[in-house]
C-alpha positions as CSV (number, residue, x, y, z in Angstrom):
1,M,29.9,4.6,-16.9
2,S,28.3,2.9,-19.8
3,L,25.0,4.3,-21.2
4,N,23.9,0.7,-21.7
5,N,24.2,-0.1,-18.0
6,R,20.6,-0.4,-16.5
7,Y,21.7,1.3,-13.4
8,T,23.6,4.2,-14.9
9,I,23.0,7.5,-13.0
10,L,21.0,9.9,-15.1
11,S,22.5,13.3,-14.9
12,K,22.2,16.5,-16.9
13,V,25.0,19.0,-16.6
14,I,24.3,22.7,-17.0
15,D,27.3,25.1,-16.4
16,N,29.1,22.3,-14.7
17,K,26.4,21.8,-12.1
18,F,24.1,18.8,-11.9
19,C,20.5,19.7,-12.7
20,Y,19.3,16.3,-11.4
21,N,20.8,13.1,-10.3
22,L,18.5,10.0,-10.2
23,S,19.3,6.3,-10.4
24,N,17.1,4.0,-12.5
25,E,15.8,2.5,-9.2
26,E,14.3,5.9,-8.3
27,L,12.4,6.3,-11.5
28,L,8.9,5.1,-12.1
29,S,8.3,3.6,-15.5
30,E,4.7,4.7,-15.5
31,V,2.2,6.8,-13.6
32,T,-1.3,5.4,-13.4
33,V,-4.6,6.3,-11.7
34,K,-7.7,4.3,-11.0
35,I,-10.7,6.0,-12.7
36,G,-14.4,5.3,-13.0
37,L,-15.8,5.0,-16.5
38,E,-19.6,5.2,-16.9
39,R,-21.4,3.9,-20.0
40,V,-23.7,6.8,-20.8
41,D,-26.3,4.6,-22.5
42,M,-26.7,2.4,-19.4
43,Q,-25.3,4.4,-16.5
44,E,-23.2,1.5,-15.5
45,E,-19.8,2.3,-14.0
46,V,-16.6,0.3,-14.2
47,T,-13.3,1.0,-12.4
48,V,-10.1,0.8,-14.5
49,E,-6.5,1.7,-14.2
50,A,-5.5,4.4,-16.7
51,L,-2.0,5.4,-17.8
52,L,-1.1,9.1,-17.7
53,D,0.9,9.8,-20.8
54,S,2.1,13.3,-21.7
55,G,3.4,11.8,-25.0
56,T,-0.1,11.0,-26.2
57,I,-2.2,13.9,-27.5
58,G,-5.8,12.7,-26.8
59,L,-7.6,10.0,-24.8
60,V,-7.6,6.5,-26.1
61,I,-9.3,3.4,-25.0
62,S,-8.6,-0.2,-26.0
63,L,-10.9,-1.8,-28.5
64,E,-10.7,-5.1,-26.6
65,F,-11.7,-3.4,-23.3
66,V,-14.6,-1.6,-25.1
67,R,-15.9,-4.9,-26.4
68,K,-15.5,-6.7,-23.1
69,Q,-17.3,-3.9,-21.2
70,G,-20.0,-3.5,-23.8
71,F,-19.5,0.2,-24.5
72,K,-21.4,1.6,-27.5
73,L,-19.1,2.3,-30.5
74,K,-19.7,5.3,-32.7
75,K,-18.2,5.2,-36.2
76,I,-16.3,8.3,-37.2
77,E,-16.5,9.9,-40.7
78,K,-12.9,9.7,-41.6
79,P,-10.4,7.2,-40.1
80,I,-7.5,8.7,-38.1
81,Y,-4.1,7.2,-38.8
82,V,-2.0,6.9,-35.7
83,R,1.8,6.8,-35.6
84,N,3.5,5.0,-32.7
85,I,6.4,6.6,-30.8
86,D,8.8,4.9,-33.3
87,G,7.1,6.8,-36.2
88,M,5.5,3.7,-37.7
89,F,1.7,3.5,-38.3
90,N,-0.2,1.5,-35.6
91,K,-0.3,-2.1,-36.8
92,E,-3.9,-2.5,-35.7
93,G,-5.0,0.2,-38.2
94,P,-6.5,3.6,-37.9
95,I,-9.0,4.9,-35.3
96,E,-12.4,4.3,-36.7
97,Y,-14.6,4.5,-33.6
98,T,-15.1,6.6,-30.5
99,V,-17.0,5.9,-27.3
100,E,-18.8,8.5,-25.1
101,V,-18.3,8.1,-21.4
102,N,-18.4,9.8,-18.1
103,I,-15.0,9.8,-16.3
104,Y,-14.7,10.0,-12.6
105,Y,-11.5,10.7,-10.7
106,Q,-11.2,11.9,-7.2
107,K,-13.8,14.7,-7.0
108,H,-13.8,15.3,-10.7
109,R,-16.4,14.1,-13.2
110,G,-17.0,14.8,-16.8
111,R,-18.4,13.5,-20.1
112,T,-16.0,13.0,-22.9
113,V,-15.5,11.2,-26.2
114,I,-12.5,8.8,-26.3
115,D,-10.8,7.4,-29.4
116,V,-10.9,3.6,-29.7
117,I,-7.7,1.8,-30.8
118,G,-6.8,-1.8,-31.0
119,G,-3.7,-3.6,-29.7
120,Q,-3.0,-1.5,-26.7
121,K,-1.3,-2.6,-23.5
122,W,-3.4,-0.2,-21.4
123,N,-7.2,-0.2,-21.3
124,I,-7.2,3.5,-21.3
125,I,-4.6,6.3,-21.8
126,L,-5.2,9.8,-20.6
127,G,-3.1,12.1,-22.8
128,M,-2.2,15.7,-22.9
129,L,-5.7,17.0,-23.6
130,W,-6.9,15.5,-20.3
131,L,-3.7,16.4,-18.5
132,A,-3.7,20.1,-19.7
133,Y,-7.4,20.6,-19.1
134,H,-7.4,19.2,-15.5
135,N,-3.8,20.3,-14.8
136,P,-3.3,17.8,-11.9
137,E,-0.4,18.0,-9.4
138,I,1.7,15.0,-10.2
139,D,4.6,13.6,-8.1
140,W,6.4,11.7,-10.9
141,R,8.8,10.1,-8.4
142,M,6.1,8.7,-6.1
143,G,3.4,8.2,-8.7
144,E,0.9,10.4,-6.8
145,V,-1.7,12.4,-8.6
146,K,-3.8,15.1,-6.9
147,M,-6.6,17.0,-8.5
148,I,-6.2,20.5,-6.9
149,R,-7.7,22.6,-9.7
150,F,-11.3,22.5,-10.9
151,P,-11.8,23.7,-14.5
152,E,-15.1,25.6,-15.0
153,K,-16.7,22.9,-17.1
154,C,-15.6,20.0,-14.9
155,G,-18.3,18.7,-12.7
156,K,-17.7,18.0,-9.0
157,Q,-19.0,15.0,-7.3
């Protein structure tokens, strides 16, 4: 089988035994969740689809989405230069602003500061900081996310 074939079976062999065996048709390209974001200055909530991304460290929100929704931008002292997955610096430039929001998902709620970055496909990305803190149960094959743990500082609705 060719590795370039879109439908190549993905397999990993350990001691001549298959560890997993999934076809491309069985893999989701992304896992997303619908979350509520509340502007803390106006107590107005908007529902948005967020990408769960274990390859992103923090939480990021699209500059275009922030402007469209009227979130209040806060300038940071020193710009944060971001590298994309290919190792190149983000073409839209460094992170220069944050927004403070309340995030609602299932029975969880919490106030957080999110980095603002331009040129994103997704309005919001929940990275490892959010994933590790909330430690949700994720079915990566079905795209289902369950919040079964409640961190001490995480408010419940």
